[in-house]
C-alpha positions as CSV (number, residue, x, y, z in Angstrom):
1,X,0.0,0.0,0.0
2,X,1.7,3.3,-1.1
3,X,2.0,6.0,1.5
4,X,-0.2,9.1,1.2
5,X,1.8,11.7,-0.4
6,X,2.9,14.6,1.7
7,X,5.0,16.0,-1.1
8,X,6.7,14.9,-4.3
9,X,9.6,13.2,-2.4
10,X,7.2,10.6,-0.8
11,X,5.2,9.9,-4.0
12,X,5.4,6.2,-5.0
13,X,7.1,5.2,-1.8
14,X,6.0,2.8,0.9
15,X,7.0,2.7,4.5
16,X,8.9,-0.5,5.5
17,X,9.5,0.3,9.1
18,X,9.3,2.9,11.9
19,X,12.2,3.4,14.3
20,X,12.8,5.3,17.6
21,X,16.2,6.7,16.6
22,X,17.9,7.9,13.4
23,X,20.7,5.4,14.1
24,X,18.2,2.5,14.0
25,X,16.8,3.7,10.7
26,X,20.2,4.2,9.3
27,X,21.2,0.7,10.3
28,X,18.2,-0.7,8.4
29,X,19.2,1.2,5.2
30,X,22.8,0.0,5.6
31,X,21.6,-3.6,6.0
32,X,19.5,-3.3,2.8
33,X,22.5,-1.8,0.9
34,X,24.8,-4.5,2.1
35,X,22.4,-7.1,0.8
36,X,22.1,-5.7,-2.7
37,X,18.9,-3.8,-2.3
38,X,18.6,-0.7,-4.6
39,X,18.8,2.0,-1.9
40,X,18.9,5.0,-4.2
41,X,15.7,6.9,-3.6
42,X,15.2,5.4,-0.1
43,X,14.1,8.0,2.4
44,X,14.6,8.3,6.1
45,X,11.8,10.6,7.2
46,X,11.7,12.2,10.7
47,X,8.1,12.5,12.0
48,X,6.9,14.5,15.0
49,X,9.8,17.1,14.7
50,X,10.7,19.2,17.7
51,X,13.3,21.8,18.3
52,X,15.3,21.1,21.4
53,X,17.6,23.6,23.0
54,X,20.0,22.4,25.7
55,X,21.4,25.0,28.0
56,X,25.1,24.3,28.5
57,X,26.3,27.2,30.7
58,X,25.7,30.7,31.9
59,X,27.3,33.4,29.7
60,X,29.6,35.6,31.7
61,X,31.9,38.4,30.7
62,X,34.9,36.2,31.2
63,X,33.3,33.4,29.0
64,X,32.3,35.9,26.3
65,X,35.9,37.3,26.2
66,X,37.4,33.8,26.1
67,X,35.1,32.6,23.3
68,X,35.7,35.8,21.4
69,X,39.5,35.4,21.9
70,X,39.3,31.8,20.6
71,X,37.4,32.9,17.5
72,X,39.8,35.8,17.0
73,X,42.8,33.6,17.3
74,X,41.7,31.5,14.4
75,X,41.0,34.6,12.3
76,X,44.3,36.2,13.3
77,X,46.2,33.0,12.5
78,X,44.6,32.9,9.1
79,X,45.5,36.6,8.4
80,X,49.1,36.0,9.7
81,X,49.5,33.0,7.5
82,X,48.2,34.9,4.5
83,X,50.6,37.7,5.1
84,X,53.5,35.2,5.7
85,X,53.0,33.9,2.1
86,X,54.4,37.3,0.9
87,X,57.3,37.4,3.3
88,X,60.9,37.3,2.0
89,X,62.1,34.5,4.3
90,X,60.9,32.0,6.8
91,X,62.4,34.1,9.6
92,X,60.3,37.0,8.5
93,X,57.1,34.9,8.3
94,X,57.1,33.7,11.9
95,X,56.6,37.1,13.5
96,X,53.8,37.9,11.0
97,X,52.0,34.7,12.0
98,X,52.5,35.4,15.7
99,X,51.4,39.0,15.5
100,X,48.3,38.0,13.5
101,X,47.5,35.5,16.2
102,X,48.1,38.0,19.1
103,X,46.0,40.7,17.5
104,X,43.3,38.2,16.6
105,X,43.1,37.1,20.2
106,X,42.9,40.8,21.5
107,X,40.4,41.9,18.9
108,X,38.3,38.8,19.4
109,X,38.2,39.2,23.2
110,X,37.2,42.8,22.8
111,X,34.5,41.9,20.2
112,X,33.2,39.1,22.5
113,X,32.9,41.5,25.5
114,X,31.2,44.2,23.5
115,X,28.8,41.8,21.9
116,X,27.8,40.3,25.2
117,X,27.5,43.8,26.8
118,X,25.2,45.0,24.0
119,X,22.8,42.0,24.7
120,X,21.8,43.9,27.8
121,X,21.2,40.8,29.9
122,X,19.1,39.1,27.3
123,X,20.2,35.5,26.5
124,X,22.7,35.2,29.3
125,X,23.3,31.6,28.5
126,X,25.1,29.3,26.1
127,X,23.1,26.5,24.4
128,X,23.1,24.1,21.6
129,X,20.0,23.5,19.4
130,X,18.9,20.3,17.7
131,X,16.0,19.1,15.6
132,X,14.7,15.9,17.1
133,X,12.0,13.5,15.7
134,X,9.7,11.3,17.7
135,X,10.2,8.5,15.1
136,X,12.0,7.8,11.9
137,X,10.3,6.0,9.0
138,X,12.2,4.3,6.2
139,X,10.4,4.6,2.9
140,X,11.4,2.7,-0.3
141,X,10.2,2.7,-3.9
142,X,6.8,0.9,-4.0
143,X,8.1,-1.5,-6.6
144,X,10.9,-2.7,-4.3
145,X,8.9,-2.8,-1.0
146,X,8.2,-6.5,-1.1
147,X,12.0,-7.2,-1.4
148,X,12.7,-4.8,1.4
149,X,10.2,-6.5,3.7
150,X,11.7,-9.9,2.9
151,X,15.2,-8.6,3.7
152,X,14.0,-7.1,7.0
153,X,12.4,-10.3,8.0
154,X,15.7,-12.1,7.5
155,X,17.5,-9.3,9.5
156,X,15.3,-9.7,12.5
157,X,15.3,-13.5,12.3
């Protein structure tokens, strides 16, 4: 029985299983691929999507300066390396790279402090966001669904 289309991507596809995690769904597709199943066009569809934001820490002036300094260090190092390309000798290149790194750290720390101060107390925390699904369905082309079900029976048996 073909799945009701919720868009062009799911047309002519049939669900062969529903899984609690993406890793489980991925394992099924890997198994199918390992057993010669034509996996091109197979979909792993997340259903019941939610945005989850996990708070990691409180944002302080010190943390804002440190993260700014770390970001600035990378940028400064990149600029220093770029300028070092045009230096006459290796001995002249090293100070350019180091000065780029130092100025990147200083500028990044200042920028981090100013950015945090301009927030005015809003969003005084550090977090990471993720999109999480309640379940993951594996859909295959309808013409290959019977073969997929056969392989999955062998997988679970």
